[in-house]
N, C-alpha and C positions, 0 to 999 in steps of 0.2 A: 505493500500500500504506500509504504514511503517513496520507493521507487516510481510510484504512479505520479504522486504529488509533484515530484521533481522532474516529470516530463515537461517539453515546450509545450504538448498539446492538452495538457491538462487543464491548464487555464481557460482555454477556449471552450474544451469541451464542457467546462462548467459553465460559462456563459451562455452556451447554446441549450444546455439543460435550463438554465433560469429562463432563457427567452420561449421554450416550450412550455416549461410550467406557470409562466403567466399568462400566456396565450390561453393555455387550457382552462385555469381558473376563472378568468373572464369569460372565456367561451360558456362554460358552464353556468355561470351566474347571470349571464344575458344572451341566451344562444341566439336569439332573432335581431338582436341589435351590433353584436360584435362578431369579428374576426373571420367575417367571408372573405372569400380571395379577393372580391372587389375593396372591401374596406382595407386588408391587408395591404392591398398594391398602393392605397393613399398613404396609411400610417408609414408605410416603408420609403414613400417619397418623402416625408417632412424629415425621416430619421437619416436619408442619406444627404440633404441639406446640412443639417445641423452638424453630421458627423464630419463633413469638409472643413466647418470651422473649428470643430474639436481638434481635428490634426493640426491646424495652424496653432490653436492654445497651446498644444503638446510641447512644442518647440520652447516655449517660453516657460510652462510651468513646470516642466522637468528639471528646469535651472534653479527656481524657487520665487521667481516673480509672478506677477498676476497683469492681465490687461481688462481692465473694467471699459474700455473704449469700444469693444467688438461690437455692441448694437449701434453705436453712433457711426463707427467705421462701415455698417453694412447698410444702414441708412442712407447715409452720403453715398457711398459708392453705388446702391442700387438706383437712386435719384440721378446720378450722371450717367450711370448706363442706359438708363429709361431716355435721358433727354440727348446722349449720344446717338441712341441707336436711331432717332428721328432723322439725323441728319449721314450718317455712316451706315446704316442698317445693321447687319449681323457684327461687322467690323468694329463700331461703337459701342455694340452691345457687350461686346468681350473685352476690347482692348481698355476700354475706358475705365471700367470697375477694378481692373487688374492695376493699373497706372495709379488710380487712387487708392486702392486699398493697400499696396505697396508703399507708396507716399507716407501715407499715414502711419503704417508699421514704422518706417524710417524715423518718422519725427518723435513718435513714442521712445523708441530706445534712444535716439540722442538727448531728448530731453531727459529720460530716466537715467542716463549715464552720466549727464554735463552738471544736473542737479544734486546727486546725490540724495535724494530723498525717495521714501516708499513708491514704489510702483503703482499700488493703489491711489496714493495721493495724486499722482502725475496722470495717469490716464483717467481719471476722474473727473480732473480740472481740463484736459483736453478735451475730453468728451462733450464738457458744454460748448466749446468753440467750435466743434465738429459739428454738433448739432445748430449752431447758428448759422453754418455755412449750408446746411441742409435748407433750412428755413429762407434764407437770402437765395438758394437755387430755384426754389418751387414760390417764392412768395407766399410760402403760408398756405399753397394750394395742395392738392393730390395730384400725384402723377400718373398714368397710367399706361402701361406697356400696349403699343399696337399689337393686334391679333397677327400682324404678318412676322413678329419679331418673338413667337413664345415657344418656340421648338424644346428648349432647354425646360421647359416647364412638364414636361411629359416624358413617357417611357417612348422609345430606349434612348433618347438624347441625353436627358438629364442623368441616367445611369452611367454612360459613356464619359460625362465628364465628370463623375463624381469617382468613378474608377481612374481615371486618369489622375486626379487629385490625391486618391487613396496610395496608388502606384509612386506617385511622386516623392510622397510623404514618407513611405517606407524605405525608398532608393534613398534620400537624403539620410535618413537617420542610419542605416546600416551599412551604406558604401562608399560614405564620402567623410572627408575630414570634418565638416560642420556637424554631422550626426556623433563622430567620436569625441569632438570637443563639447556637445551640449552633453551628453552624459558625463563626462570627467566633471565639468563644470557643476552638475547637479549632483554628483556624487560626494564632490569636496571641492569648493571653490579654493580654499587655499592651496592645497595641494594641487591642483591644477594652474594654480596663478605661478606656484614654486617650479614647474615642470615646464615652464615656459609659454604656458596658453595665455592670449592677449583676452582676456576674460571680458572686458569692456567691449572690445570689438565683438566678440561672438553672440553677446547679449544683445547689441545693436543688431546683428546679424538675424538673431531668434525673432525679433520683435517684426523686422522687416520681412523674414519669410511668412509670418503670423499673419502680417497685413495682405502678402498677396494670396494666400488661402482663404483671408475673409473676401477677398475681391471674387473670387472663385465660387463662394457662398453668396455674395450678391447676386451673381449672373444667375444663379439656381433660385433664390428668393425673388429677386421682381418677375422672373419668369413663371415660377410657380402662384405667386400671389397675384400677379398682374398689375399690381398698382402698389405705390408706397407714399406715406404721409410723413411729412419733415418731423423731427422731433425735438422737444425743449425741456428746459428743467430735469434733466437727465431721465426723461420718459423711454429713451431709448435701452435704459439698464434692462428693461426687463427680456432683451433679446441676447442677455449676456450667458444668462444663467442653463439654458439648455444644451449648448454647446460644451460649456463649462464641465458640466456634467458627464459627457463623453470622454471629455480630457481625463478627468478622475478615474475613469474605468480602464483607459489606458495605461496612468500610472498606477492603478491598483495592479494590473495584470502584466506589468512591463518585463517582470523577473521570468516571464514565460516566452519572451522574445517576440511577441507578436502585438505590440502595443495599438498598430493601427487597426486591425481585426478586432480588438478588443473595444476600441472606441467606437466602431460601427457597429457591433451588436449592443454594446452598452446603449447606445442611442434609439435602437430600436426596441430594447427593453422598456426605456423611459417613454416611447410613443406607445408602447402597448398600455404601459399603467395609466398615461394621460386620456387614452383613448376607452380604456377600460371602463374607468371611473364615469366618463361621460355617459357612456354605453349603458351604466347601473343608473342613470337620471340624476346622477349628482350635478349640482351647479358647477358652471365652467370654474367658476373660481377653485374649484378642490384641484385644479392644475397648480395653483401656488403653493396649497398646503403640502401635495406631493412634490413638488420642486424642492421647498424647503427641506422636508424631511429627507428626502434622497439626497440632497448636499452634506447634511450634517451627516447621514451614516456612512455615504462614501468618502466623504474628508475623513471621519473618524478611523477609516478602514485603512486609508492612504497613509496616514501622518504616524509618523515613529515617532512617540514622545520620549523627550530626554529626561533622564531622571534630575531633578535639581534646576531645570531649565524653568526662567520665568516665561509664561505665556503673555505674549504682548497682543 
């Protein structure tokens, strides 16, 4: 049994088992309103989108910092994608949010490193600025993606783009210097620095990569939702937590060597939970309760407490 638990496929098997169990429980409790093939396909559309953002967040969170500007990035990138598609078609829809998301990620990383203050404070403050830009870009109005450019909102094109994102994330983590140094910094930043790793540089790279993946998520988000409203007063924060939960699944199961798969399956589990409670007739606000509880549980499972350490 001990040897089985050390297997690289044990964690993935456990996640798949959890996925099946959650589906079975809600299917039994709500047989007519939950879990049909058509409904599962819809649940998975959302999971695919959030998992792309979860992959981006993984580069940051595995090192220790957080990015609380995910929602603001996605809102602004989605709005820019929608506006750019009107002038440049699919080229604008794809290229514009990738550039926007990447630039925002770069700004986050540079400001975080230069100011030497908490990443939570930095990215929260910058979120207000990005939200202001989103209001300016829309004049406070709702933007709607033309029906001519919604291919990324449905199968199989959304699945193809999501798979490209997952494979890219897995490749960077496993086969590049960025991935190696990301894990080294996350394991022990002081040791990594003493070994000659430019910690500041690779933290900026991590934030920039995350921004690129948020740009990819923005493409899927605006294509699936077909519209986007500007945000203000940190209202975009609500978009942060679902991708973050997928990231925590990746962190919890990274010891098995397949964090990207764990992120994707983790997001599927979260979507089953959300939609399962809705199928049971619970109010939509139950999603906030599920999100909060799931975050607490996942963080508790993924955090290694150090004896005598003061929790800040």
